[in-house]
C-alpha positions as CSV (number, residue, x, y, z in Angstrom):
1,X,133.0,-65.6,105.6
2,X,130.9,-62.8,104.1
3,X,130.2,-64.7,101.2
4,X,128.9,-67.7,103.4
5,X,126.9,-65.2,105.4
6,X,125.3,-63.5,102.3
7,X,124.4,-67.5,100.6
8,X,122.9,-68.4,103.6
9,X,120.8,-65.0,103.9
10,X,119.9,-65.6,100.1
11,X,119.1,-69.1,100.7
12,X,116.9,-68.3,103.8
13,X,114.9,-65.6,101.6
14,X,114.6,-68.2,99.1
15,X,113.2,-70.6,101.2
16,X,110.8,-67.8,102.7
17,X,109.6,-66.8,99.0
18,X,108.9,-70.6,98.3
19,X,106.8,-70.6,101.5
20,X,104.8,-67.3,100.6
21,X,104.0,-68.8,97.3
22,X,103.0,-72.1,99.1
23,X,100.9,-70.1,101.2
24,X,99.2,-68.5,98.4
25,X,98.3,-71.9,96.4
26,X,97.0,-73.2,99.6
27,X,94.8,-70.3,100.1
28,X,94.1,-69.7,96.6
29,X,90.2,-69.5,97.4
30,X,90.2,-67.0,99.9
31,X,90.9,-63.2,100.1
32,X,94.5,-63.2,100.3
33,X,96.3,-60.4,102.0
34,X,99.8,-60.2,101.0
35,X,100.8,-57.9,103.8
36,X,99.4,-60.6,106.0
37,X,101.6,-62.9,103.9
38,X,104.8,-60.5,104.2
39,X,104.2,-60.0,107.9
40,X,104.3,-63.7,108.7
41,X,107.4,-64.2,106.7
42,X,109.3,-61.3,108.8
43,X,109.6,-58.8,105.5
44,X,108.2,-56.0,104.6
45,X,105.5,-55.9,101.7
46,X,107.9,-54.2,99.4
47,X,111.0,-56.8,100.0
48,X,108.4,-59.7,99.6
49,X,107.1,-58.6,96.3
50,X,110.6,-57.9,95.1
51,X,112.0,-60.9,96.1
52,X,109.1,-62.9,94.8
53,X,109.4,-61.3,91.4
54,X,113.0,-62.0,91.1
55,X,112.2,-65.7,91.7
56,X,109.5,-66.3,90.0
57,X,109.6,-63.4,87.3
58,X,106.0,-62.4,88.3
59,X,104.7,-60.4,91.0
60,X,102.7,-62.1,93.8
61,X,99.5,-60.3,92.7
62,X,99.9,-61.2,89.2
63,X,100.8,-65.1,90.5
64,X,97.2,-65.2,92.5
65,X,95.3,-63.5,89.8
66,X,96.8,-66.4,87.0
67,X,96.4,-69.2,89.6
68,X,92.8,-68.3,90.0
69,X,92.1,-67.7,86.3
70,X,93.8,-71.1,85.8
71,X,91.6,-72.6,88.3
72,X,88.4,-71.0,86.8
73,X,89.1,-72.2,83.4
74,X,89.1,-75.7,84.5
75,X,85.8,-74.9,86.2
76,X,84.6,-73.6,83.2
77,X,85.5,-76.6,81.4
78,X,84.6,-79.4,83.4
79,X,81.6,-78.3,85.5
80,X,77.9,-76.9,85.3
81,X,78.8,-74.5,87.8
82,X,77.1,-70.8,86.8
83,X,80.1,-67.9,86.4
84,X,78.6,-66.7,89.5
85,X,79.3,-69.8,91.3
86,X,82.8,-69.8,89.9
87,X,83.5,-66.3,90.8
88,X,82.2,-66.5,94.4
89,X,84.4,-70.0,94.6
90,X,87.5,-68.4,93.8
91,X,86.4,-65.1,95.7
92,X,86.2,-62.2,93.4
93,X,84.3,-59.2,94.3
94,X,81.4,-59.9,92.1
95,X,81.0,-61.8,89.0
96,X,81.1,-58.8,86.7
97,X,84.7,-57.8,88.1
98,X,85.9,-61.9,87.2
99,X,84.3,-61.8,84.1
100,X,86.2,-58.5,82.9
101,X,89.4,-59.6,84.2
102,X,88.8,-63.2,82.6
103,X,88.5,-61.5,79.7
104,X,91.4,-59.2,79.8
105,X,93.5,-62.1,80.5
106,X,92.2,-65.0,78.3
107,X,91.0,-62.9,75.5
108,X,87.0,-64.0,75.7
109,X,84.2,-63.4,78.5
110,X,84.0,-66.9,80.7
111,X,80.5,-68.0,78.9
112,X,82.4,-67.9,75.2
113,X,85.2,-69.9,77.1
114,X,82.8,-72.4,78.2
115,X,81.0,-72.8,75.1
116,X,84.4,-73.4,73.0
117,X,86.2,-75.7,75.3
118,X,83.4,-77.2,77.4
119,X,84.3,-81.2,77.9
120,X,81.2,-83.2,78.3
121,X,80.8,-85.7,81.1
122,X,80.2,-89.5,80.1
123,X,76.6,-88.5,81.5
124,X,76.1,-85.2,79.2
């Protein structure tokens, strides 16, 4: 009986963490507050972060950064939006912060990435 109760708790937590991730994915261009999501999930922030990391192997904060940078890479490859516009659309605090974070994770500045990865449209 205890095993079944624990199994239901684990399943419920897993479902909650899936919803936590879904919320992040759905609001990625916003200023996401992890404590707000944890509160919605009726979890402490510490427990939500720990459970998320156990399930996905990465903290929610790192997941958010990785997701935003993945979108930024796509935007840099396929749009003519300025670095400032891309940073603003992904809710980075400023273009310099975005550029520094991008270089740290990708290994090059966004402008260099764009020059090496840009895919011209049929109109270019």
